[in-house]
C-alpha positions in Angstrom: -21.5 1.9 6.8 -21.0 0.1 3.4 -22.8 2.1 0.6 -25.7 0.1 -1.0 -23.8 0.2 -4.1 -20.7 -1.5 -3.0 -21.8 -5.3 -3.9 -19.5 -8.2 -3.9 -18.4 -9.6 -7.3 -16.3 -8.7 -10.4 -14.7 -5.1 -10.1 -13.8 -4.3 -13.7 -11.0 -1.9 -14.5 -10.5 -0.2 -17.9 -7.7 -1.0 -20.1 -5.5 1.9 -21.4 -7.1 2.8 -24.7 -6.7 6.1 -26.8 -9.7 5.5 -28.9 -12.9 6.7 -26.9 -15.3 4.8 -29.0 -13.2 1.6 -28.8 -13.1 1.8 -25.0 -16.6 2.5 -24.6 -17.5 -0.5 -27.0 -15.4 -2.8 -24.8 -17.1 -1.6 -21.7 -20.6 -1.8 -23.0 -19.8 -5.4 -23.9 -18.4 -6.3 -20.6 -21.1 -4.6 -18.6 -23.4 -7.3 -20.2 -21.6 -9.9 -17.6 -23.1 -7.7 -14.7 -20.1 -6.8 -12.7 -20.3 -5.3 -9.3 -18.2 -2.0 -10.1 -16.4 -0.7 -13.0 -13.3 1.6 -12.6 -12.1 4.0 -15.2 -8.2 3.8 -15.1 -5.8 5.4 -17.9 -2.4 6.2 -17.2 -1.5 7.2 -20.8 -3.8 9.8 -22.3 -3.9 13.3 -21.8 -5.9 15.0 -19.1 -8.5 16.3 -21.5 -9.1 12.9 -23.0 -9.1 11.3 -19.6 -11.9 13.6 -18.8 -13.8 12.8 -22.1 -13.4 9.1 -21.6 -14.4 9.1 -18.0 -17.7 11.0 -18.8 -18.4 8.6 -21.5 -17.7 5.5 -19.6 -19.7 6.8 -16.8 -22.5 7.1 -18.9 -22.5 3.6 -20.0 -22.2 2.5 -16.5 -25.2 4.6 -15.5 -27.3 3.0 -18.4 -26.3 -0.4 -17.2 -26.9 0.2 -13.5 -23.3 -0.4 -12.5 -21.4 1.5 -10.0 -18.7 3.7 -11.6 -15.5 4.4 -10.1 -12.5 6.9 -11.2 -9.0 6.0 -10.6 -6.7 8.5 -8.5 -8.5 11.7 -9.1 -11.0 12.9 -6.7 -11.5 16.0 -8.9 -12.2 13.9 -12.0 -14.7 11.6 -10.0 -16.7 14.7 -8.8 -16.5 16.4 -12.2 -18.0 13.4 -14.1 -20.6 12.4 -11.3 -18.8 9.1 -10.4 -19.9 7.0 -7.8 -16.7 7.0 -6.1 -13.0 6.9 -6.5 -10.0 4.7 -5.8 -6.9 6.0 -4.5 -3.3 4.7 -3.9 -0.5 5.8 -1.5 0.5 8.8 -3.6 -3.0 10.1 -4.3 -3.4 12.2 -1.0 -4.8 12.1 2.4 -7.7 9.7 3.1 -9.3 11.7 5.4 -9.2 14.6 3.3 -10.4 12.4 0.2 -13.4 11.2 2.2 -14.4 14.7 3.2 -14.2 16.0 -0.6 -16.4 12.9 -1.6 -19.0 13.1 1.0 -20.6 10.1 2.8 -22.5 8.9 -0.2 -19.8 8.1 -2.6 -17.5 5.1 -2.6 -14.0 5.3 -1.5 -11.3 2.5 -2.0 -7.7 2.5 -1.2 -4.9 0.4 -2.3 -3.1 -1.2 0.6 -0.6 -3.5 -1.4 0.7 -5.9 0.9 0.4 -3.7 4.2 -2.5 -4.7 6.8 -1.6 -1.5 8.9 -2.3 0.6 5.9 -5.9 -1.1 5.6 -6.5 -0.4 9.1 -5.6 3.2 8.6 -7.7 3.5 5.7 -10.7 2.0 7.1 -10.4 4.3 10.1 -10.1 7.3 7.7 -13.3 6.5 6.2 -12.5 4.0 3.3 -15.4 1.6 2.1 -13.0 -1.1 0.8 -9.3 -1.7 0.7 -7.5 -3.5 -2.0 -4.6 -6.0 -1.8 -2.2 -7.0 -4.5 -0.7 -8.0 -6.6 -1.9 -11.5 -5.7 -0.3 -13.0 -8.8 2.0 -11.7 -11.5 0.5 -9.0 -13.2 0.9 -8.2 -16.9 -0.1 -4.4 -16.4 2.3 -4.1 -13.3 4.8 -6.8 -13.6 7.3 -5.3 -10.9 4.8 -4.8 -8.3 4.9 -6.2 -4.8 3.1 -9.5 -4.1 0.6 -9.8 -1.4 -0.3 -13.0 0.5 -4.0 -14.2 0.6 -3.5 -14.1 4.4 -4.5 -10.5 4.0 -7.8 -11.4 2.4 -8.4 -13.9 5.3 -7.7 -11.4 7.9 -9.9 -8.8 6.2 -12.8 -11.2 6.2 -12.4 -12.3 9.7 -12.7 -8.5 10.8 -15.6 -7.5 8.6 -13.5 -5.2 6.3 -14.5 -5.2 2.6 -11.7 -6.2 0.4 -10.6 -6.1 -3.2 -7.9 -8.6 -4.7 -6.1 -7.2 -7.5 -3.2 -8.3 -9.8 -2.9 -11.1 -12.3 -6.4 -12.4 -11.6 -8.0 -14.7 -14.0 -10.8 -17.2 -13.7 -8.9 -20.1 -13.2 -7.2 -18.7 -10.1 -10.0 -16.4 -8.9 -11.9 -18.9 -6.8 -9.0 -19.3 -4.2 -9.3 -15.7 -3.6 -13.1 -15.7 -3.0 -12.8 -18.7 -0.8 -9.7 -16.8 1.3 -12.3 -13.7 1.7 -12.1 -11.3 -1.3 -15.5 -9.5 -1.7 -14.1 -7.9 -5.2 -11.9 -9.3 -8.0 -10.3 -6.6 -9.7 -9.7 -7.6 -13.3 -8.4 -5.8 -16.4 -6.9 -8.3 -19.0 -8.7 -11.5 -18.5 -12.1 -9.7 -19.1 -11.0 -7.0 -21.7 -8.8 -9.3 -23.5 -11.2 -12.0 -23.7 -13.0 -12.8 -27.2 -16.2 -12.4 -25.5 -15.9 -9.9 -22.5 -19.4 -10.4 -21.4 -19.2 -14.0 -21.2 -16.0 -13.8 -19.5 -17.4 -11.4 -16.9 -20.5 -13.7 -16.2 -18.0 -16.3 -15.4 -16.8 -14.2 -12.7 -20.2 -13.3 -11.7 -20.9 -17.1 -10.9 -18.1 -17.1 -8.2 -20.4 -15.0 -6.0 -23.8 -16.4 -5.8 -26.5 -14.2 -4.7 
């Protein structure tokens, strides 16, 4: 059963930022645009700083009433009281991760361009699967591209799915039409002059 906190809409993913106050400020601004989820993701900072930032970002998300997800680390997600975790192919066994999280927290799994991986993830207890990159991505320029037919397939089978990779407000509508429940975005929101307004623009793609 899909957790109540797993809503359709914008799925914000944090940019790499070594300055915690700056990151928190960016997150607080973007959250005014009312995204469905926010994921803390950082590949560049130390484990100590990652824990500090995750706790700070999680607190801001709780204040805003937005579900908070941690990337890659079940241990960190549990330590900071996150609402869930998002994992990739190298982050461990999905069945074991679901067991560690318990039934109430959200579990998302990256499936890249592989439908069989999505089926396995859902069978193992994932709440949503992520496909991408849908477009060339500034964050992962060499990553594999995924066809929109995967979103259509997920929608046809009732599998909650996120689209990720190179998404902008200009190309996002086609992904929602194809069946995306969530649009995972970093640069197009956090790099915008007004992150809140940009996030609100995505929200308009998912009418209540």
